[in-house]
Structures are given as C-alpha cells and as structure tokens.
PALOMAR-219770 format. One record per residue (C-alpha): residue number from 0; residue in three letters; x, y, z. Coordinates in Angstrom, 2 decimals. Layout:
BEGIN
{NUM,'ALA',{X,Y,Z}};
...
***
This chain:
BEGIN
{0,'MET',{0.00,0.00,0.00}};
{1,'LYS',{2.77,2.48,0.92}};
{2,'LYS',{4.47,1.94,-2.44}};
{3,'ILE',{1.33,2.35,-4.53}};
{4,'ILE',{0.49,5.93,-3.47}};
{5,'PRO',{3.89,7.50,-4.38}};
{6,'THR',{3.82,5.68,-7.72}};
{7,'ILE',{0.38,7.07,-8.56}};
{8,'CYS',{1.48,10.61,-7.65}};
{9,'LEU',{4.57,10.28,-9.85}};
{10,'LEU',{2.48,9.14,-12.83}};
{11,'LEU',{0.10,12.06,-12.33}};
{12,'THR',{3.03,14.51,-12.31}};
{13,'LEU',{4.56,13.07,-15.49}};
{14,'ILE',{1.28,13.00,-17.39}};
{15,'GLY',{0.46,16.58,-16.42}};
{16,'CYS',{3.79,18.06,-17.51}};
{17,'VAL',{3.48,21.16,-19.70}};
{18,'PRO',{5.98,21.94,-22.48}};
{19,'THR',{7.98,24.97,-21.33}};
{20,'GLU',{7.67,26.73,-24.69}};
{21,'LYS',{3.97,27.23,-23.97}};
{22,'LEU',{4.66,28.90,-20.63}};
{23,'LYS',{7.43,31.40,-21.41}};
{24,'TYR',{7.60,34.75,-23.15}};
{25,'GLY',{10.11,35.36,-25.95}};
{26,'ILE',{11.83,31.97,-25.87}};
{27,'ASP',{13.13,32.24,-29.45}};
{28,'LYS',{15.58,35.06,-28.68}};
{29,'GLU',{18.60,33.07,-29.87}};
{30,'LYS',{17.07,32.41,-33.31}};
{31,'VAL',{15.79,35.84,-34.34}};
{32,'PRO',{16.78,39.52,-34.10}};
{33,'THR',{16.20,41.22,-30.77}};
{34,'THR',{15.25,44.62,-32.22}};
{35,'TYR',{11.98,45.21,-34.03}};
{36,'LYS',{10.06,48.19,-35.30}};
{37,'ASN',{6.38,48.72,-34.71}};
{38,'ASP',{4.40,51.54,-36.27}};
{39,'ARG',{2.32,52.81,-33.39}};
{40,'SER',{-0.32,54.50,-35.49}};
{41,'GLU',{-2.46,57.10,-33.76}};
{42,'LYS',{-5.90,55.94,-32.68}};
{43,'ARG',{-8.82,57.52,-34.48}};
{44,'VAL',{-12.17,58.29,-32.96}};
{45,'GLN',{-14.78,55.58,-33.39}};
{46,'PRO',{-18.46,55.22,-32.44}};
{47,'PHE',{-19.07,54.60,-28.72}};
{48,'ASP',{-15.75,56.17,-27.71}};
{49,'TYR',{-15.78,58.60,-24.80}};
{50,'LEU',{-13.89,61.84,-25.22}};
{51,'TYR',{-12.63,64.11,-22.47}};
{52,'ILE',{-13.33,67.66,-23.67}};
{53,'LYS',{-12.46,70.66,-21.59}};
{54,'ILE',{-13.52,74.08,-22.86}};
{55,'TYR',{-11.36,77.05,-21.92}};
{56,'SER',{-12.63,80.58,-22.32}};
{57,'LEU',{-11.80,84.02,-20.97}};
{58,'ASP',{-15.46,84.09,-19.98}};
{59,'ASP',{-16.01,81.79,-17.00}};
{60,'LYS',{-19.75,81.62,-17.65}};
{61,'THR',{-19.16,80.33,-21.18}};
{62,'ALA',{-16.85,77.57,-19.93}};
{63,'GLY',{-19.34,76.67,-17.20}};
{64,'ILE',{-22.15,76.10,-19.70}};
{65,'PHE',{-20.25,73.29,-21.41}};
{66,'GLU',{-19.10,71.72,-18.15}};
{67,'SER',{-22.61,71.58,-16.67}};
{68,'ASP',{-24.03,69.87,-19.77}};
{69,'SER',{-21.31,67.24,-20.11}};
{70,'ARG',{-21.82,63.59,-19.26}};
{71,'SER',{-19.26,62.20,-16.81}};
{72,'TYR',{-18.02,58.67,-17.29}};
{73,'GLN',{-16.65,56.53,-14.44}};
{74,'ASN',{-14.96,59.53,-12.77}};
{75,'GLU',{-16.82,62.70,-11.84}};
{76,'GLU',{-13.67,64.75,-12.37}};
{77,'LEU',{-13.54,63.81,-16.04}};
{78,'ILE',{-15.71,65.67,-18.48}};
{79,'SER',{-16.64,63.35,-21.29}};
{80,'TYR',{-18.82,63.25,-24.38}};
{81,'SER',{-19.96,60.00,-25.96}};
{82,'VAL',{-19.60,59.39,-29.68}};
{83,'ASN',{-22.85,58.01,-31.07}};
{84,'GLU',{-23.23,55.12,-33.50}};
{85,'LYS',{-22.89,57.48,-36.48}};
{86,'GLY',{-19.69,59.08,-35.22}};
{87,'PHE',{-21.09,62.36,-33.89}};
{88,'ILE',{-20.86,64.10,-30.52}};
{89,'ASN',{-23.58,66.48,-29.45}};
{90,'PHE',{-22.51,69.91,-28.21}};
{91,'PRO',{-24.86,72.32,-26.43}};
{92,'PHE',{-26.05,75.21,-28.61}};
{93,'ILE',{-24.07,73.87,-31.58}};
{94,'GLY',{-25.53,70.43,-32.21}};
{95,'ASP',{-23.88,67.40,-33.75}};
{96,'ILE',{-20.21,67.47,-34.72}};
{97,'GLU',{-18.82,64.53,-36.69}};
{98,'VAL',{-15.53,63.24,-35.26}};
{99,'LYS',{-15.47,59.68,-36.61}};
{100,'ASP',{-12.09,58.59,-38.02}};
{101,'LEU',{-10.37,61.78,-36.81}};
{102,'THR',{-7.32,61.79,-34.58}};
{103,'ILE',{-7.58,63.61,-31.28}};
{104,'ASP',{-5.70,66.61,-32.68}};
{105,'GLU',{-7.90,66.71,-35.79}};
{106,'ALA',{-11.08,66.48,-33.72}};
{107,'LYS',{-9.79,69.20,-31.38}};
{108,'VAL',{-9.17,71.58,-34.29}};
{109,'LYS',{-12.61,70.86,-35.77}};
{110,'ILE',{-14.41,71.49,-32.48}};
{111,'GLU',{-12.49,74.72,-31.91}};
{112,'LYS',{-13.51,75.96,-35.38}};
{113,'GLU',{-17.15,75.16,-34.73}};
{114,'LEU',{-17.11,76.88,-31.35}};
{115,'ASN',{-15.34,79.96,-32.64}};
{116,'LYS',{-18.20,80.56,-35.08}};
{117,'TYR',{-20.33,81.53,-32.10}};
{118,'LEU',{-17.87,82.38,-29.34}};
{119,'SER',{-14.52,84.11,-29.29}};
{120,'ASN',{-11.31,83.18,-27.51}};
{121,'ILE',{-12.24,79.50,-27.18}};
{122,'SER',{-9.64,76.80,-26.59}};
{123,'VAL',{-10.22,73.04,-26.33}};
{124,'ARG',{-8.36,70.32,-24.49}};
{125,'MET',{-9.29,66.81,-25.56}};
{126,'ARG',{-8.33,63.15,-25.05}};
{127,'PHE',{-9.81,59.67,-24.90}};
{128,'VAL',{-11.29,58.57,-21.60}};
{129,'GLY',{-12.89,55.43,-20.21}};
{130,'ASN',{-11.27,53.02,-22.68}};
{131,'LYS',{-12.13,49.45,-21.72}};
{132,'ILE',{-10.46,46.14,-22.44}};
{133,'THR',{-11.52,42.63,-21.40}};
{134,'VAL',{-9.07,39.90,-20.39}};
{135,'VAL',{-10.47,36.44,-19.66}};
{136,'GLY',{-9.37,32.83,-19.54}};
{137,'GLU',{-6.24,31.57,-17.83}};
{138,'VAL',{-5.27,34.78,-16.06}};
{139,'ASN',{-5.08,35.52,-12.36}};
{140,'ARG',{-7.61,38.36,-12.37}};
{141,'PRO',{-10.00,38.07,-15.34}};
{142,'GLY',{-12.30,41.00,-15.94}};
{143,'ASN',{-12.88,44.37,-17.60}};
{144,'TYR',{-10.19,47.00,-17.19}};
{145,'ILE',{-10.32,50.72,-17.92}};
{146,'PHE',{-7.27,52.57,-19.23}};
{147,'TYR',{-6.74,56.18,-20.22}};
{148,'ASP',{-4.13,55.95,-22.95}};
{149,'GLU',{-5.07,55.75,-26.61}};
{150,'LYS',{-4.01,52.10,-26.62}};
{151,'ILE',{-2.02,49.66,-24.52}};
{152,'THR',{0.23,46.71,-25.35}};
{153,'VAL',{-0.84,43.12,-24.95}};
{154,'PHE',{1.63,42.76,-22.07}};
{155,'GLN',{0.25,45.81,-20.29}};
{156,'ALA',{-3.22,44.27,-20.59}};
{157,'LEU',{-1.95,41.04,-19.07}};
{158,'GLY',{-0.34,43.04,-16.29}};
{159,'LEU',{-3.73,44.53,-15.43}};
{160,'ALA',{-5.13,40.99,-15.23}};
{161,'GLY',{-2.37,39.76,-12.94}};
{162,'ASP',{-0.46,37.94,-15.72}};
{163,'ILE',{-1.16,34.55,-17.25}};
{164,'ALA',{-1.96,31.80,-14.76}};
{165,'ASN',{-0.10,28.51,-14.40}};
{166,'PHE',{-2.03,26.68,-17.12}};
{167,'GLY',{-2.18,29.56,-19.61}};
{168,'ASN',{-0.91,28.82,-23.11}};
{169,'LYS',{1.21,31.73,-24.34}};
{170,'THR',{1.44,30.22,-27.81}};
{171,'GLU',{-2.33,30.30,-28.47}};
{172,'VAL',{-3.81,33.61,-27.35}};
{173,'THR',{-7.05,34.78,-28.97}};
{174,'LEU',{-7.79,38.44,-29.67}};
{175,'ILE',{-11.35,39.48,-30.59}};
{176,'ARG',{-11.64,42.90,-32.21}};
{177,'GLU',{-14.66,44.72,-33.62}};
{178,'SER',{-14.17,47.18,-36.47}};
{179,'ASN',{-16.82,48.73,-38.69}};
{180,'ASN',{-19.44,46.28,-37.34}};
{181,'ASP',{-17.21,43.30,-38.21}};
{182,'ILE',{-16.00,41.04,-35.41}};
{183,'LYS',{-12.72,39.29,-36.20}};
{184,'TYR',{-10.63,36.71,-34.39}};
{185,'HIS',{-6.85,37.02,-34.36}};
{186,'TYR',{-4.38,34.55,-32.89}};
{187,'LEU',{-1.20,35.61,-31.12}};
{188,'ASP',{1.90,33.69,-30.07}};
{189,'LEU',{3.37,35.51,-27.09}};
{190,'SER',{6.28,33.10,-26.91}};
{191,'LYS',{7.82,34.73,-30.00}};
{192,'THR',{9.93,37.85,-29.69}};
{193,'ASN',{8.54,39.24,-32.94}};
{194,'ILE',{5.16,39.73,-31.26}};
{195,'VAL',{6.27,43.33,-30.68}};
{196,'SER',{6.17,43.97,-34.44}};
{197,'SER',{2.72,42.44,-34.83}};
{198,'ASP',{-0.23,44.58,-35.92}};
{199,'TYR',{-1.96,43.37,-32.75}};
{200,'TYR',{0.79,44.13,-30.26}};
{201,'TYR',{-1.08,47.33,-29.40}};
{202,'LEU',{-4.61,46.65,-28.23}};
{203,'LEU',{-7.52,48.97,-28.89}};
{204,'PRO',{-10.48,49.92,-26.69}};
{205,'ASN',{-13.12,47.17,-26.47}};
{206,'ASP',{-10.67,44.43,-27.52}};
{207,'ILE',{-11.20,41.07,-25.84}};
{208,'LEU',{-8.12,39.02,-24.98}};
{209,'ILE',{-8.64,35.31,-24.28}};
{210,'ILE',{-5.85,33.26,-22.72}};
{211,'ASN',{-6.47,29.65,-23.66}};
{212,'PRO',{-5.42,26.78,-21.38}};
{213,'VAL',{-2.76,24.25,-22.28}};
{214,'LYS',{-4.06,20.74,-22.95}};
{215,'ALA',{-2.17,19.49,-19.91}};
{216,'LYS',{-4.73,21.25,-17.72}};
{217,'TYR',{-7.51,19.03,-18.99}};
{218,'ARG',{-5.29,15.97,-18.73}};
{219,'THR',{-4.41,16.90,-15.18}};
{220,'LEU',{-8.05,17.45,-14.20}};
{221,'GLN',{-9.06,14.16,-15.83}};
{222,'ASN',{-6.20,12.32,-14.17}};
{223,'PHE',{-7.05,13.92,-10.85}};
{224,'ARG',{-10.58,12.55,-11.06}};
{225,'GLU',{-9.21,9.16,-12.00}};
{226,'ILE',{-6.76,9.25,-9.10}};
{227,'GLN',{-9.61,10.16,-6.75}};
{228,'LEU',{-11.48,7.07,-7.90}};
{229,'ILE',{-8.37,4.94,-7.45}};
{230,'PHE',{-7.77,6.28,-3.93}};
{231,'SER',{-11.44,5.71,-3.09}};
{232,'ALA',{-11.16,2.13,-4.33}};
{233,'ILE',{-7.92,1.59,-2.37}};
{234,'ALA',{-9.51,3.05,0.77}};
{235,'ALA',{-12.50,0.77,0.37}};
{236,'MET',{-10.25,-2.25,-0.14}};
{237,'ASN',{-8.21,-1.25,2.90}};
{238,'THR',{-11.38,-0.96,4.99}};
{239,'LEU',{-12.61,-4.37,3.85}};
{240,'ALA',{-9.19,-5.89,4.54}};
{241,'THR',{-9.15,-4.39,8.05}};
{242,'LEU',{-12.60,-5.76,8.77}};
{243,'TYR',{-11.63,-9.14,7.39}};
{244,'TYR',{-8.55,-9.39,9.60}};
{245,'ALA',{-10.52,-8.16,12.62}};
{246,'ILE',{-13.13,-10.90,12.09}};
{247,'GLN',{-10.42,-13.51,11.62}};
{248,'SER',{-8.76,-12.42,14.85}};
{249,'GLN',{-12.03,-12.75,16.76}};
{250,'ASN',{-12.63,-16.24,15.34}};
{251,'ASP',{-9.15,-17.33,16.35}};
***
C-alpha cells in the first residue's frame, strides 16, 4: 500500500507536464533579431468612444455652460462626451459634430472651429477617456479594465489581469476585435519575440483578450478525477481488509 500511493502521484506529475515553450515569453531570442520596429499609429475616434473635452474661455460663464451639460463617465472629475453610432458628438447650442475617423488633434481643431463661429477666444483640451479592455481565460484576475491611454500593449493588458496563470498557453492567445461592425478573431503567439512587431501588439479599446489553457490542464483534471477514484477504491479495499482481519482475529 505504501508503495502504490507514491507511484500514482509520480504518474500524475509526469502525465500533467506542460511543455515549457507554452509557458514562457520570448523563448526564441537566440534564433531571431532582438530589435523590431512597430508603427504605433495614432488611434482615431470611433463610435461609442468617450472623449474628455475641456472648454477654456476668458469668460467663465461660457466655460461653465459646457461643463454643466457634459456627461461624466466613471470619474466625476472627467468631463466626457460620448460618440454616437454614427460618429457624432452632441454639443450644447451647436448640435452634432462629426468626429469619426479623426485623430484627437484633428477632432480638437474641428471642435475649436465650430465653437469659434459663435464664441470668441475658445480653446479646447481633448483626449480619450474610459477606454475598456476585457481579459479572460487563464489569467489571475479576469475581468474588464479601464485605461486612459489611446491604446495599450498586450503585455500591459496582461499586467492589469495579474499575468497569465499557471495553465495559460502563451502560444495560443485569442484576440477578438470589432471594427466597422465586423468582429474578427486574431491569434497571437506571445512566446515569439517578434510579437512586438505584430499589428496586434497594441490593443484597442473594447478588444477582448482570451488566454487559452494548455491541454495538460484538462489531462491533469481528468487524471485527478481518475486518481480520486483509485484512492477511493484503495480506501474501500483497505477498509474491507481491516474488517476481514478483525473478524479472523475474533474467530481465532
């Protein structure tokens, strides 16, 4: 009996072993260059984005009008306007202003021009706010995370989620991205150093990152259930054997 239990545990360990290449980042550093270039293109405004817009004016009353009508998002200190499904934001007294596919600087200039048609000495400060990304699967803290940059890297997203868990497969990461009403799946291999030059190294707001498990996890869970059954059977046999010997001793 004492020899059977260690043997079973050893078999479970061997069967559940995970190839190290699926658990490490950048393991191919000896085979490829260590310097890459990545064109970090500027994010453009899309429907359902939230934009921080602060209006500056020499007239405090004018600035106060825009602040009181703004819709705050997540943080009361941030003044934000939502971009509707057609790519417009709605400004008080001015109406709809189309900002879809504009950079922040381009949208800022456009809004200033529109405001200066009615008011003088207007200045605008603008940035993205309330950007959200979802990280699920084999991570330590799955969930939705808000960030305030235009975009973040895949590794920064994983950092928000507490990094990949023990059974996470770095070679088969799924990225779900919606663009122009199309939802597309992309597959990333984080074990390769050239991930930094990938078009999907920088994540965009509303991206969903799925960390898939290695197959060894399922094998380990299956083997664990099997081992439980074996231990239950051994315990039952041990109980029967004890009873048998106890009865024999009484008869003797």
